[in-house]
C-alpha angles and dihedrals in degrees: 000000000000118000118259114260116263114258116251109283099176111112115241109262140178098045136073125244121042120208131190102223105177146327117284088238091062092069112047119195111290093023137101141198126207112213139174108239117180090335095313125112105227131179116217113201131192108207109182092325097317119108126222134177127210130178108250093238126095111226090215100066107341099263123154094272098183092055092065124095121288104226146134129260144226111279127216115263136187093235137037095279128112120237121187120205149138090069111190094013099088132070117203119206109239092216103059106355098250109162124220132188105244093212097052106018090231119146111239093219093051119011089199088070111076138179113225113267130195128208112254133197136175113229125174092339094312131110110234126190131190118222 
């Protein structure tokens, strides 16, 4: 069995305030937590041992994006078959079904539309985000 990927160890950069939001152990792989951080509702996701943070607001119509199902999506194929993949890497807005890449915040239907993301790091067993 291959070893689990190392959690992100790169410190959050490029933004101001850093906040410890929870212990790594509080969000097992494939899970999420939605937290209020400095007045913002933010979803923290553990995707195969890597942590990501998204604002809990869908850019399409303002729905609670991070409360939707974490899933995969239909992949492009060369024929008329359907292939499902990327399980656990996609968040689907519960309001209208728009799908977003958890890692980048990009909408699958239109990559120019993005949910707000925040840099995340793991430090001393804690998940840290930069706002």
